[in-house]
N, C-alpha and C positions, 0 to 999 in steps of 0.2 A: 485646340491646336497642339499638335505633338511635335517636339523637336528632339531628334536623336543625334547626338554629337559623338564623333569618333573617340576612340579610347584615349583617356586622359592619363597616360602612363606617368608623366612627370609630376603628377600631383604629390607623389612621394609621401604616402601615408605611413611613413616608417617611424617607429619609436626608437630606433637605434641611434646611438651617438658615436660619431667617428672618434677613434682613439688609437694610440699606439699600443700594440700588444706588450704585456709585461714579460719580457724574456731576457735571458742572459746568454750571450753568444760567446763561445769558447774558442773561436778560431778567427782567422783573418777575414774569411768570407762573411762571418757573422758581424764582425766590426764594420765591414763595408756596408752591409745591409742596414745596420743601425744608424750609420752616418747618413745614408740616403733617406731614411725615415725622418731623421732630425732636420735635414735640408727641406724635406717636403713640408714639415710643420712651419719652418721659417719662411717658406715661400707661399704659405697659404694666404689667400686674400684677407685683407684686414677690414672689410666692409660687411656689415650684417644687416639684413632686412628684418625689421621688427614687425611691420605690417604692410599689406598691399591690398587695396580695395578699389572698387569702381562704383560710380553712380551716374545714371543717365539724367541729362538735363532736358528741359522743355524744348530746347532747340535741337534735340537729338545728338548733341555732343556728349561724350563720355568723359567725366572727370575721374582721373586716376590719382589716388592718394597713397602716399607711401611714407613710412617712417624708417630711418636708418640710423645706425650708430657706427662709429669708426674712431680709431686713434690717429688718423692721418687724413691728408687731403685725398679726394677721390672724385671720379666723374661717373655719372649715371646716364645710360642711354635707354630710353623707353622703346621697346620693340613690339611689333604687332604681326600677327599671322592669321590667315583664314583657316588653317588646318592644324596648327600646333606643331608644324614641322619646319617650314621655311619662314624665317622672320626677317623683317626689315625695320630699320630705325625710323622713328617718327618724331623724335625729339631728344635733347640731351641737356644736361646742366652739370656744373661742378661746384664743389664746396669743400670746406675743411672743418665743419662743425662736428663735435663728438656725438651729438644727438640732435636730429633735425627732422622736420616733417616737410614734405614737398607735395605740390599739386601740379598736375599736368592735364591739359584738356585736349582730347582727341577730337578735332573739329570735323573730321570726315570719317567716322567709323564705318566698317563694312556693314552691309545691310542686315545680316542676321547674327552670325557668330563671329566673335572677335577673341583671339587669344593674345594675351599680353604677358610680357616678362620684362625684367630689368637686367640690363647688362652692367655689371659693376666693375670698375677698374680702380685699383688703389695706386698709391704713389710709386710703388715698385713695378707697376705694369701688370700685376697679377689680375686675372679676369675671373669673375664668378657670375652666376646667374641666379635670380630669384626663382622661386617655384612659379609655375604658370597660374594665371588667373584667366578663366573663361567667362566671357560676358555674352549672354544671349539676349537679343532685343526682341520685344514683342509689340504688337499694335492691336491689342484687344481691349475690350471694355474694362477689364479689371487689372491687367498686368502690363507693366512697362519694361521690366528688365529682371533677369536673374543672373547673379554672378556667383561663381564658385572658386574658392582658393583655400589652400591649407592655412590654418592658423600657425604661423611660424614659431610661436612660443610653445603651444601645447601639442602641435602636430595633429590636431583635430580638424575636421572640415569646417570651413567658415562659409556661410551662405548669406547673400543679400538678396532679398525679394522686394522689388520696388513696385508698389501697388498704386493704382489710380483711385481705388475705392477700398473699403473694408472687404476682406475676403478670407476664406478658410484655406490655410496652407498645410499641406502634408509633405513631409520629407522622410524618405526611408531608404535604407540600403539593404539589398539582398545579395546573397552569395551566388556562385555559379550554378547551384542546384535550385535556385529560386527561393531559398529559405530566408526569411526576414531576420536581419541581424540587429538593426536599429531603426526605430521609427519615432518621429516627433510630429504631433498635430497641434497647431496653434491658430488662433484667430489673429490675422494680420490687420494692421491699421493703414490708412492712407499714407503714402510716402514710403520711405526706406525702412524695411524691417531687417534686422540683423540677427542671425541665428548661428549657434554653434552646435554641431552634432558631437556632443561629448562622448568620449569612449572610442571614437573611430581609430585613434592611434594604437589601441590595444588589439585590433583585429589581426588575425593571423594572416600571413602572406597568401595571396591568391587573387582571383578575379571577382569583382563585385559590380553591382549596378546601382547608381544613385538615381532616385526618382524624386523630382520636385513637382508637385501638382497643386494648382490653384483653382479652387471651386470645382474640382473634378472636370474642368474643361481645358485649361492650359497646362501642358505637361512638358517637362524637360527630362530626358533620359541621358545619363552620362556614364559610360563604362569606366570603371576604375581598376587599376592594378596596384596592389600593395606588394612592394618588393620585400 
């Protein structure tokens, strides 16, 4: 069974770190620009997502697990989409812990493909979003679910493959010319198997295709764009 999912542009496979340029401004306009940059830093959201993963339960619910850190109180809204473009909230919660883990269960996920993200609001009202996680549901003899999201710490791709039985899992990335960039072949065990595609954060900007194949029968194809 093959599933082709629309371009996952906001997977953000970027190794770049946002920072202010190191410049000296010699005029009033330069001072104004430097002030605006400083204000932008002060207004930056103060909530950071450490991890964001999903797991399918036997009752077809999807458990979403996230870890966040912050220096202030905050609220989190869990949002879902069928196409990765238009999102709606399906749950929310608030807290003030500096480092915490949360679990939310989506009791009525969409039939095949679900896009999830977290909308984060800090105590100043600043809003930011987590990177997208795509969850593809299956109903085959071997496979129950595949989820894909960036590892927020390493900026590499994080893949969960939930198997009903032992199976052979192949994960690979090819560039727009069809050349293989990264491949990993592993024997998966029954239950949730977690994989990291190390080195994906070092890929040059461009268009890529992620393929996840289980026993050469169940296949997920996910176009990626690295900015």
